PADOBA-150508 format. One record per residue (C-alpha): residue in three letters; residue number from 0; x, y, z. Coordinates in pm, 1 decimal. Layout:
<sites>
<'ALA' NUM <X Y Z>>
...
</sites>
This chain:
<sites>
<'UNK' 0 <180.6 2809.0 78.2>>
<'UNK' 1 <-183.8 2718.1 37.2>>
<'UNK' 2 <-321.1 2381.3 -74.7>>
<'UNK' 3 <-408.9 2501.7 -424.7>>
<'UNK' 4 <-64.6 2660.5 -468.1>>
<'UNK' 5 <109.6 2340.3 -362.1>>
<'UNK' 6 <-104.7 2138.3 -602.0>>
<'UNK' 7 <-32.9 2372.1 -894.0>>
<'UNK' 8 <341.3 2359.2 -829.7>>
<'UNK' 9 <340.1 1979.9 -799.1>>
<'UNK' 10 <137.4 1941.9 -1116.6>>
<'UNK' 11 <403.6 2133.6 -1306.6>>
<'UNK' 12 <679.1 1917.9 -1158.8>>
<'UNK' 13 <490.4 1601.7 -1253.2>>
<'UNK' 14 <399.7 1713.4 -1605.2>>
<'UNK' 15 <591.8 1425.1 -1764.0>>
<'UNK' 16 <382.0 1153.1 -1597.8>>
<'UNK' 17 <25.1 1042.1 -1674.7>>
<'UNK' 18 <-246.0 1226.0 -1474.1>>
<'UNK' 19 <-10.9 1467.9 -1297.7>>
<'UNK' 20 <-290.8 1663.5 -1127.6>>
<'UNK' 21 <-456.0 1354.4 -986.1>>
<'UNK' 22 <-127.8 1220.1 -852.4>>
<'UNK' 23 <-49.0 1558.2 -699.1>>
<'UNK' 24 <-384.2 1552.0 -522.2>>
<'UNK' 25 <-345.6 1199.2 -388.4>>
<'UNK' 26 <1.8 1273.8 -258.2>>
<'UNK' 27 <-103.4 1588.0 -74.5>>
<'UNK' 28 <-412.2 1422.0 69.1>>
<'UNK' 29 <-181.7 1148.9 198.1>>
<'UNK' 30 <44.5 1403.9 367.0>>
<'UNK' 31 <-253.2 1581.1 524.6>>
<'UNK' 32 <-419.6 1257.7 632.0>>
<'UNK' 33 <-743.0 1352.6 456.4>>
<'UNK' 34 <-964.4 1198.7 191.1>>
<'UNK' 35 <-878.2 1364.4 -140.8>>
<'UNK' 36 <-1221.5 1521.3 -185.9>>
<'UNK' 37 <-1216.3 1665.6 166.6>>
<'UNK' 38 <-879.8 1824.1 95.4>>
<'UNK' 39 <-1012.8 1982.0 -224.1>>
<'UNK' 40 <-1293.8 2147.5 -30.3>>
<'UNK' 41 <-1035.1 2346.2 165.6>>
<'UNK' 42 <-797.8 2462.1 -108.6>>
<'UNK' 43 <-700.9 2780.2 77.8>>
<'UNK' 44 <-571.7 2599.7 381.9>>
<'UNK' 45 <-216.2 2699.9 471.5>>
<'UNK' 46 <37.0 2419.0 481.4>>
<'UNK' 47 <277.1 2397.7 771.9>>
<'UNK' 48 <650.1 2382.0 706.9>>
<'UNK' 49 <649.8 2016.4 802.3>>
<'UNK' 50 <364.8 1943.5 559.3>>
<'UNK' 51 <541.9 2128.2 278.6>>
<'UNK' 52 <862.8 1934.5 338.0>>
<'UNK' 53 <681.7 1600.7 349.6>>
<'UNK' 54 <490.3 1683.1 32.7>>
<'UNK' 55 <804.7 1790.6 -149.8>>
<'UNK' 56 <968.8 1458.8 -60.9>>
<'UNK' 57 <676.5 1257.5 -199.7>>
<'UNK' 58 <654.1 1463.2 -518.2>>
<'UNK' 59 <1027.7 1410.1 -571.0>>
<'UNK' 60 <978.0 1034.5 -546.9>>
<'UNK' 61 <694.8 1050.0 -798.7>>
<'UNK' 62 <906.2 1267.4 -1031.1>>
<'UNK' 63 <1152.2 978.8 -1039.7>>
<'UNK' 64 <864.4 755.9 -1161.3>>
<'UNK' 65 <824.0 556.5 -843.4>>
<'UNK' 66 <470.4 413.9 -868.4>>
<'UNK' 67 <206.7 612.1 -683.1>>
<'UNK' 68 <79.3 298.2 -510.0>>
<'UNK' 69 <423.1 224.1 -366.1>>
<'UNK' 70 <452.5 580.0 -237.4>>
<'UNK' 71 <107.0 579.8 -79.1>>
<'UNK' 72 <151.6 223.2 42.9>>
<'UNK' 73 <-203.2 111.2 -35.7>>
<'UNK' 74 <-433.5 20.6 -322.0>>
<'UNK' 75 <-806.0 -50.2 -326.9>>
<'UNK' 76 <-937.9 -375.0 -476.6>>
<'UNK' 77 <-1297.7 -500.2 -460.7>>
<'UNK' 78 <-1372.6 -241.3 -193.6>>
<'UNK' 79 <-1085.5 -358.1 28.1>>
<'UNK' 80 <-764.0 -171.8 103.6>>
<'UNK' 81 <-441.1 -363.3 47.2>>
<'UNK' 82 <-87.9 -279.9 150.1>>
<'UNK' 83 <139.4 -236.0 -152.5>>
<'UNK' 84 <516.6 -217.7 -175.3>>
<'UNK' 85 <795.2 -331.3 -412.0>>
<'UNK' 86 <777.3 -690.6 -289.6>>
<'UNK' 87 <487.2 -763.4 -526.7>>
<'UNK' 88 <299.7 -649.2 -834.4>>
<'UNK' 89 <69.7 -351.5 -786.5>>
<'UNK' 90 <-297.8 -458.9 -784.9>>
<'UNK' 91 <-490.7 -339.5 -1090.8>>
<'UNK' 92 <-861.9 -269.5 -1101.0>>
<'UNK' 93 <-874.0 -468.2 -1427.3>>
<'UNK' 94 <-820.8 -780.6 -1218.4>>
<'UNK' 95 <-1158.1 -725.4 -1051.6>>
<'UNK' 96 <-1309.4 -890.0 -1362.2>>
<'UNK' 97 <-1125.5 -1209.6 -1268.5>>
<'UNK' 98 <-1239.8 -1187.2 -907.4>>
<'UNK' 99 <-1603.1 -1128.4 -1005.1>>
<'UNK' 100 <-1597.3 -1421.3 -1248.4>>
<'UNK' 101 <-1471.7 -1648.4 -970.6>>
<'UNK' 102 <-1728.1 -1520.9 -721.0>>
<'UNK' 103 <-2006.4 -1619.9 -960.0>>
<'UNK' 104 <-1889.8 -1982.4 -936.9>>
<'UNK' 105 <-1845.4 -2005.0 -561.3>>
<'UNK' 106 <-2092.2 -2144.2 -310.9>>
<'UNK' 107 <-2033.4 -2253.1 50.3>>
<'UNK' 108 <-1785.1 -2535.1 86.8>>
<'UNK' 109 <-1602.3 -2477.2 -241.9>>
<'UNK' 110 <-1222.9 -2501.0 -248.2>>
<'UNK' 111 <-1024.9 -2234.2 -434.5>>
<'UNK' 112 <-659.8 -2211.8 -537.4>>
<'UNK' 113 <-500.2 -1878.9 -629.5>>
<'UNK' 114 <-176.0 -1925.9 -822.3>>
<'UNK' 115 <83.2 -1643.4 -832.7>>
<'UNK' 116 <-101.3 -1466.5 -552.4>>
<'UNK' 117 <135.1 -1167.0 -522.2>>
<'UNK' 118 <-17.2 -921.2 -274.4>>
<'UNK' 119 <-292.6 -1173.4 -210.0>>
<'UNK' 120 <-573.4 -961.8 -354.4>>
<'UNK' 121 <-763.4 -1242.9 -524.9>>
<'UNK' 122 <-736.7 -1496.7 -244.4>>
<'UNK' 123 <-822.6 -1245.4 24.6>>
<'UNK' 124 <-1107.3 -1077.4 -163.6>>
<'UNK' 125 <-1263.9 -1415.2 -245.5>>
<'UNK' 126 <-1245.4 -1523.0 118.5>>
<'UNK' 127 <-1385.9 -1193.3 246.5>>
<'UNK' 128 <-1673.4 -1193.8 -1.7>>
<'UNK' 129 <-1744.2 -1568.1 28.3>>
<'UNK' 130 <-1651.5 -1649.9 389.8>>
<'UNK' 131 <-1773.5 -2011.0 371.7>>
<'UNK' 132 <-1519.4 -2123.4 111.3>>
<'UNK' 133 <-1167.5 -2260.4 166.5>>
<'UNK' 134 <-893.3 -2058.9 -3.4>>
<'UNK' 135 <-532.7 -2159.5 -70.9>>
<'UNK' 136 <-282.9 -1922.4 -232.6>>
<'UNK' 137 <65.4 -1994.9 -362.2>>
<'UNK' 138 <358.9 -1795.5 -492.7>>
<'UNK' 139 <721.1 -1874.1 -566.5>>
<'UNK' 140 <831.4 -1543.6 -410.5>>
<'UNK' 141 <883.8 -1543.4 -36.3>>
<'UNK' 142 <871.7 -1163.8 -35.1>>
<'UNK' 143 <534.3 -1158.2 -209.8>>
<'UNK' 144 <395.2 -1418.5 29.9>>
<'UNK' 145 <510.1 -1216.2 329.2>>
<'UNK' 146 <318.9 -917.6 194.9>>
<'UNK' 147 <13.0 -1132.5 119.5>>
<'UNK' 148 <15.4 -1266.6 475.2>>
<'UNK' 149 <34.1 -912.1 610.5>>
<'UNK' 150 <-268.0 -818.7 401.8>>
<'UNK' 151 <-461.6 -1124.0 514.6>>
<'UNK' 152 <-387.2 -1048.8 878.9>>
<'UNK' 153 <-489.6 -684.2 841.3>>
<'UNK' 154 <-814.4 -781.8 670.7>>
<'UNK' 155 <-884.7 -1080.3 898.5>>
<'UNK' 156 <-898.7 -1324.1 607.5>>
<'UNK' 157 <-833.8 -1691.9 679.4>>
<'UNK' 158 <-628.4 -1791.2 374.9>>
<'UNK' 159 <-372.5 -2072.8 357.0>>
<'UNK' 160 <-53.2 -1941.0 196.2>>
<'UNK' 161 <207.1 -2179.8 52.2>>
<'UNK' 162 <542.5 -2107.5 -110.1>>
<'UNK' 163 <638.0 -2287.6 -427.8>>
<'UNK' 164 <636.5 -2285.4 -804.6>>
<'UNK' 165 <275.1 -2297.6 -930.4>>
<'UNK' 166 <121.7 -2633.4 -826.3>>
<'UNK' 167 <429.7 -2767.5 -646.3>>
<'UNK' 168 <296.5 -2692.3 -294.0>>
<'UNK' 169 <-39.5 -2865.3 -363.4>>
<'UNK' 170 <79.2 -3161.8 -565.6>>
<'UNK' 171 <-181.7 -3408.5 -433.5>>
<'UNK' 172 <-474.9 -3167.5 -388.2>>
<'UNK' 173 <-778.6 -3080.4 -597.2>>
<'UNK' 174 <-989.2 -2765.3 -603.5>>
<'UNK' 175 <-1327.5 -2662.3 -738.9>>
<'UNK' 176 <-1194.6 -2336.4 -882.4>>
<'UNK' 177 <-841.3 -2230.4 -976.1>>
<'UNK' 178 <-769.3 -1863.2 -1044.5>>
<'UNK' 179 <-450.0 -1696.3 -1156.5>>
<'UNK' 180 <-315.2 -1365.0 -1275.5>>
<'UNK' 181 <23.2 -1498.7 -1387.6>>
<'UNK' 182 <311.5 -1312.2 -1550.6>>
<'UNK' 183 <226.5 -1265.5 -1920.0>>
<'UNK' 184 <451.5 -998.3 -2070.0>>
<'UNK' 185 <708.4 -1113.4 -2332.5>>
<'UNK' 186 <1059.0 -1079.4 -2193.3>>
<'UNK' 187 <1164.6 -883.9 -2501.5>>
<'UNK' 188 <960.9 -589.5 -2375.1>>
<'UNK' 189 <1169.8 -558.7 -2060.3>>
<'UNK' 190 <1317.7 -211.3 -2052.3>>
<'UNK' 191 <1055.9 -81.5 -2297.4>>
<'UNK' 192 <755.9 -56.6 -2064.9>>
<'UNK' 193 <620.6 244.6 -1879.1>>
<'UNK' 194 <879.5 356.3 -1625.7>>
<'UNK' 195 <649.3 280.2 -1332.4>>
<'UNK' 196 <591.9 -77.5 -1449.5>>
<'UNK' 197 <966.6 -131.7 -1475.8>>
<'UNK' 198 <986.3 -60.4 -1100.0>>
<'UNK' 199 <767.5 -363.4 -1023.6>>
<'UNK' 200 <917.0 -711.7 -967.3>>
<'UNK' 201 <1028.1 -863.8 -1297.5>>
<'UNK' 202 <939.9 -1206.3 -1157.5>>
<'UNK' 203 <572.9 -1101.9 -1157.6>>
<'UNK' 204 <575.0 -950.0 -1506.8>>
<'UNK' 205 <768.1 -1149.7 -1764.8>>
<'UNK' 206 <693.7 -1495.3 -1905.9>>
<'UNK' 207 <926.8 -1608.2 -2182.5>>
<'UNK' 208 <967.4 -1488.4 -2537.3>>
<'UNK' 209 <594.6 -1480.1 -2618.0>>
<'UNK' 210 <448.4 -1419.0 -2271.9>>
<'UNK' 211 <278.9 -1759.9 -2267.5>>
<'UNK' 212 <514.7 -1967.2 -2054.2>>
<'UNK' 213 <293.4 -1971.0 -1745.1>>
<'UNK' 214 <-21.0 -2042.8 -1944.7>>
<'UNK' 215 <149.3 -2346.0 -2097.8>>
<'UNK' 216 <242.5 -2481.2 -1757.7>>
<'UNK' 217 <-95.4 -2410.6 -1602.3>>
<'UNK' 218 <-282.1 -2564.1 -1896.6>>
<'UNK' 219 <-70.6 -2879.8 -1863.7>>
<'UNK' 220 <-90.6 -2919.1 -1484.4>>
<'UNK' 221 <-430.3 -2772.7 -1388.3>>
<'UNK' 222 <-639.7 -3070.8 -1506.7>>
<'UNK' 223 <-482.1 -3290.4 -1237.1>>
<'UNK' 224 <-606.1 -3046.8 -972.7>>
<'UNK' 225 <-965.0 -3004.7 -1093.7>>
<'UNK' 226 <-1258.8 -3245.9 -1093.4>>
<'UNK' 227 <-1480.5 -3278.1 -1398.4>>
<'UNK' 228 <-1683.5 -2958.5 -1409.9>>
<'UNK' 229 <-1424.9 -2765.3 -1208.6>>
<'UNK' 230 <-1324.9 -2424.4 -1338.5>>
<'UNK' 231 <-1001.1 -2253.0 -1432.5>>
<'UNK' 232 <-999.7 -1873.3 -1462.0>>
<'UNK' 233 <-699.2 -1683.2 -1597.4>>
<'UNK' 234 <-627.4 -1316.9 -1650.4>>
<'UNK' 235 <-476.5 -1262.0 -1994.8>>
<'UNK' 236 <-293.7 -985.9 -2177.5>>
<'UNK' 237 <-403.6 -805.8 -2490.5>>
<'UNK' 238 <-419.9 -1036.4 -2792.7>>
<'UNK' 239 <-355.9 -1356.9 -2598.4>>
<'UNK' 240 <-704.3 -1512.1 -2600.4>>
<'UNK' 241 <-667.8 -1732.7 -2907.5>>
<'UNK' 242 <-329.8 -1869.3 -2800.1>>
<'UNK' 243 <-440.2 -1944.7 -2444.3>>
<'UNK' 244 <-767.3 -2099.1 -2562.6>>
<'UNK' 245 <-567.6 -2333.8 -2787.5>>
<'UNK' 246 <-355.3 -2439.4 -2489.7>>
<'UNK' 247 <-666.3 -2516.6 -2282.7>>
<'UNK' 248 <-872.0 -2696.0 -2548.8>>
<'UNK' 249 <-735.7 -3050.4 -2491.9>>
<'UNK' 250 <-861.7 -3066.6 -2130.6>>
<'UNK' 251 <-1129.2 -2797.5 -2104.7>>
<'UNK' 252 <-1477.6 -2724.9 -2241.9>>
<'UNK' 253 <-1688.2 -2409.0 -2235.7>>
<'UNK' 254 <-1389.7 -2180.2 -2286.4>>
<'UNK' 255 <-1523.9 -1825.7 -2274.9>>
<'UNK' 256 <-1380.2 -1476.2 -2280.6>>
<'UNK' 257 <-1479.8 -1213.1 -2023.7>>
<'UNK' 258 <-1418.6 -841.1 -2076.0>>
<'UNK' 259 <-1327.0 -593.2 -1804.2>>
<'UNK' 260 <-1510.8 -269.4 -1725.9>>
<'UNK' 261 <-1314.4 -93.3 -1998.7>>
<'UNK' 262 <-1443.9 -341.9 -2255.0>>
<'UNK' 263 <-1104.4 -507.8 -2297.0>>
<'UNK' 264 <-1058.0 -886.8 -2316.9>>
<'UNK' 265 <-934.0 -977.0 -1971.4>>
<'UNK' 266 <-1032.7 -1322.0 -1840.4>>
<'UNK' 267 <-1058.9 -1674.5 -1977.2>>
<'UNK' 268 <-1301.1 -1907.3 -1798.3>>
<'UNK' 269 <-1274.8 -2278.1 -1878.1>>
<'UNK' 270 <-1456.6 -2586.2 -1747.0>>
<'UNK' 271 <-1271.3 -2915.1 -1692.6>>
<'UNK' 272 <-1386.2 -3183.4 -1933.3>>
<'UNK' 273 <-1544.2 -3502.7 -1803.3>>
<'UNK' 274 <-1275.4 -3750.5 -1708.4>>
</sites>
């Protein structure tokens, strides 16, 4: 079986998922240990029996709607490659808007807190791109923190990781910038999402009946951990801007909305009011 024949067969098997051809290509490139574009330049290459068997196993996993990023084991974010597995939420490129907004506020010596760090993408990317800042990251999930620490070690990023519920591990500390991509999906949607999303940790997805539970808690507690003029940046879901802005208004000024590269409302940036 040649590369193009294997890809055509896999595309048919994966017809029920989004972008079946692209997933078929990424999976085969992974088996062959080649960049996807390099593999496509040699479509008439003959696969060995071992390669065919390995590819069939990966396509079977994807047929069952296991997320591509969990199968491949990696995901790119801000030009860095992160390990991904079911211990934490899959990094999304949409979250780069949050990272870029934070980077614009950071100069040497600044202190940053990343709440609900998950795989550690925000904390690690901020530290790698602004080496002269101090970064702390927290998560309630021990499994997620283990994965985040593995990513930090692999990428040589000096990040302090703490386990606990939101601000609990940093109760007496203040930061110049706080960032978070918290859970924000209403719990009533559980079981109704895309099959791949349902394979991700529920702890990292769902936030009460209206999806706002974590925003309420962060809006209440964040002011105690920010000086006047400090910044809070939050990723938000579709249609949540007005509600989250209302939660932040008592303690924050300059509340602005930032769109992602797809033009969708994605990030709220807020400045702590003078004390």
